[in-house]
N, C-alpha and C positions, 0 to 999 in steps of 0.2 A: 434198369431206366422205369418210371410210373407209367404204369397203364393207363386209358380214358378211363377204365371202371373206375382204379384208385381213387386218381382227380374229381371224379364226379363225385365220388363218394366224400372226398376230402372239401369237396367246394358245400356241400349239404350239410356237412358237419358244422363247418363256420357259418354258414346261413342260419341254422338252426337255434333258437335261444339260449337251449340246453346247455349247447356247443360251447358260447359262450360265458353260461355261467361257470361249467365247469374250468373254464382256464381262467376268469376271476377266482375261484379259488386256489387253483393253482400258481397262481403269483401271489396272492396272499401266505398261503403256507412259504413260500419262496421266502416273502419277506422276514416269515415269524423263527425259520431256520438263520436266515443272515444276522437277524436281532439275538437271538438266544447263542451262536457262536462269537458272535463281538462280546456278549456279555462275559461269558468262559473267557475269551480270552483275557481283559480288563481284571477280571477278578481271579484267574490265575496268576497274575504277576503279584498281585498285591497277598493272596493266600500265602503262597510260598514263604515272601518276607516274611510274615505274621509268622509263617510254622519255623520258619527259621531259629529268628527271635527267640520265639516261647521255648524251641528244642535249643538251643545255650543257654537262657537260662535256667532250664532244669539241669544240664550238664554241670553250671558253674554252682548250681545247690548244691548238686550230691556231691561234688567234688571238694567242696568246703566244708562237708560236714563227716568225712571221712578222715 
């Protein structure tokens, strides 16, 4: 259970401008992380396809030269 002292500290933190700035930075960092994960997911699929194609070409070239 939250004590009165902790609740008072939370209220002071939320009223303080520094608390708001901290919250904004946390939200910005979270947005950047979500965008990075989304980009990785999109690129990973295309990269796997490209790597598979290159690998297949290398194998067929090696087999045709032997």
